[in-house]
C-alpha positions in Angstrom: -20.5 -60.1 47.7 -22.0 -59.0 51.0 -20.3 -61.9 52.9 -17.0 -61.1 51.3 -17.3 -57.5 52.3 -18.3 -58.5 55.8 -15.2 -60.7 56.2 -12.9 -57.9 54.9 -14.4 -55.3 57.2 -14.1 -57.7 60.2 -10.5 -58.4 59.4 -9.7 -54.7 58.9 -11.3 -53.6 62.1 -9.8 -56.5 64.1 -6.3 -55.8 62.7 -6.5 -52.1 63.6 -7.5 -52.9 67.2 -4.9 -55.7 67.5 -2.1 -53.4 66.3 -3.2 -50.7 68.8 -3.2 -53.3 71.6 0.3 -54.4 70.7 1.6 -50.8 70.6 0.0 -50.0 74.0 1.3 -53.2 75.6 4.7 -52.8 74.1 4.9 -49.2 75.4 3.8 -50.3 78.9 6.4 -53.1 79.0 9.1 -50.9 77.6 8.4 -48.1 80.0 8.5 -50.5 83.0 11.7 -52.2 81.8 13.4 -48.8 81.2 12.5 -47.5 84.7 13.7 -50.6 86.4 17.0 -50.9 84.4 17.7 -47.2 84.6 17.5 -47.1 88.4 19.7 -50.2 88.7 22.2 -48.9 86.2 22.4 -45.5 87.8 23.2 -47.1 91.2 25.8 -49.4 89.6 27.6 -46.6 87.7 27.5 -44.3 90.8 28.9 -46.9 93.1 31.7 -48.0 90.8 32.7 -44.3 90.1 32.6 -43.3 93.8 34.4 -46.2 95.5 37.1 -45.2 98.0 38.7 -46.7 101.1 38.2 -45.5 104.6 39.4 -46.4 108.0 37.3 -47.9 110.8 37.8 -47.2 114.5 40.0 -50.3 114.7 42.1 -48.9 111.8 40.8 -51.6 109.4 40.6 -50.4 105.8 37.3 -51.0 104.1 35.8 -50.0 100.8 33.0 -47.3 101.1 30.6 -45.5 98.8 28.8 -42.2 99.7 25.3 -42.7 98.3 22.0 -41.3 99.4 20.0 -43.9 97.5 18.4 -46.8 99.3 21.0 -49.5 99.8 21.0 -52.4 97.3 23.1 -55.5 97.8 26.0 -55.3 95.4 29.4 -57.1 95.1 32.6 -56.3 93.4 35.2 -58.2 91.5 38.8 -56.9 91.2 40.9 -58.2 88.3 44.7 -57.8 87.9 46.6 -57.4 84.6 46.9 -61.2 84.3 43.1 -61.7 84.4 43.3 -63.1 87.9 40.4 -62.5 90.3 41.6 -60.7 93.5 39.8 -60.9 96.8 38.0 -64.1 95.9 35.8 -64.2 99.0 32.8 -64.6 96.6 34.2 -67.7 95.0 31.3 -70.0 95.6 28.6 -71.1 93.2 27.1 -69.4 91.2 29.9 -66.8 91.5 32.5 -69.2 90.2 30.7 -69.4 86.9 29.8 -65.8 87.1 33.4 -64.7 87.5 34.5 -66.8 84.5 31.9 -65.1 82.4 32.7 -61.6 83.7 36.4 -62.2 83.1 35.6 -62.1 79.4 33.6 -58.9 79.7 36.2 -56.6 81.5 36.2 -54.2 78.5 32.4 -53.9 78.5 32.0 -50.4 80.0 28.2 -50.0 79.8 25.8 -51.7 82.1 24.8 -55.2 80.9 22.9 -58.2 82.0 24.2 -61.7 82.3 22.4 -64.9 83.1 23.9 -67.7 85.3 21.6 -70.7 85.6 18.2 -69.3 86.8 19.6 -66.1 88.1 20.2 -62.8 86.3 22.9 -60.3 87.2 23.5 -56.7 86.1 27.1 -55.5 86.0 29.3 -52.6 85.0 33.1 -52.5 84.5 35.6 -49.8 84.9 39.4 -49.6 84.4 41.1 -49.4 87.9 41.6 -45.7 88.9 44.1 -46.3 91.7 41.7 -45.5 94.5 41.8 -48.8 96.4 45.4 -49.2 97.7 44.4 -51.9 100.2 43.1 -54.1 97.4 46.3 -53.4 95.4 48.3 -55.0 98.2 46.4 -58.3 97.7 48.0 -58.8 94.3 51.6 -58.9 93.1 50.6 -57.4 89.7 48.8 -54.1 89.0 45.0 -54.1 89.2 43.4 -53.7 85.8 39.6 -53.8 86.2 36.9 -53.2 88.8 33.5 -54.7 88.3 30.3 -54.2 90.4 27.3 -56.4 90.0 24.0 -57.0 91.6 21.3 -59.7 91.2 18.2 -58.6 89.3 16.4 -62.0 89.3 13.4 -60.5 91.2 13.1 -57.6 88.7 13.3 -60.0 85.8 10.6 -62.2 87.4 8.2 -59.3 87.7 9.0 -58.1 84.2 8.2 -61.5 82.8 5.0 -61.6 84.8 4.1 -58.2 83.3 4.9 -59.4 79.8 2.7 -62.5 80.3 -0.1 -60.4 81.7 0.2 -58.0 78.7 0.3 -60.9 76.3 -2.9 -62.5 77.8 -4.6 -59.1 77.7 -3.7 -58.6 74.0 -5.0 -62.1 73.3 -8.3 -61.4 75.0 -8.5 -58.0 73.4 -7.9 -59.6 70.0 -10.7 -62.0 70.5 -13.0 -59.3 71.6 -11.9 -57.1 68.7 -12.9 -59.9 66.3 -16.3 -60.3 67.8 -16.9 -56.5 68.0 -15.5 -55.9 64.5 -17.8 -58.5 63.1 -20.8 -57.0 64.9 -19.9 -53.5 63.7 -19.3 -54.6 60.2 -22.6 -56.5 60.1 -24.4 -53.5 61.4 -22.7 -51.2 58.9 -23.7 -53.5 56.0 -27.4 -53.6 56.9 -28.3 -50.6 54.6 -26.2 -52.2 51.8 -27.9 -55.5 52.3 -31.3 -53.9 52.2 -30.4 -52.0 49.0 -29.0 -55.2 47.5 -32.1 -57.1 48.3 -34.3 -54.4 46.9 -32.3 -54.3 43.7 -32.6 -58.1 43.4 
């Protein structure tokens, strides 16, 4: 009876501590992931909603974005109504595969992640708003969609490292909780054990 109670108390104490560790670890990972993604998504949405064309001193037309945030390397795909990629200067691997995957996601308005090989990209799509006349001249058909994307492989790497660290910490914490739970249960049962022995 005493041994059975000891096992039950150990399992109960360990389970409570283990659940708390999972909740804390999950909250930490979720917060880190949210902050990283929200910053990237905010920049993507701002950039695609504030694209316009301006003239340089040599009268060359370029696409510009007024942003006070630190610059992050981003690229754009322009699609016409036939689903043809315009201004295919980025047509080199992995962008060939990336473009074929993004072609199918032109109607996905919200920021999303997409994996190409070992690299991960975050992108956002918008219907063309008529604010890039120079790009329009590159196609014989009307522009349909503008997509802006950026590579987030480094952020994903650190998130995975964080997840592994949290998992290892939970594993060590679970082991310690079992040992501690057993010791606490054994100590709590000392008076019961003495009473049982006395009754015997």
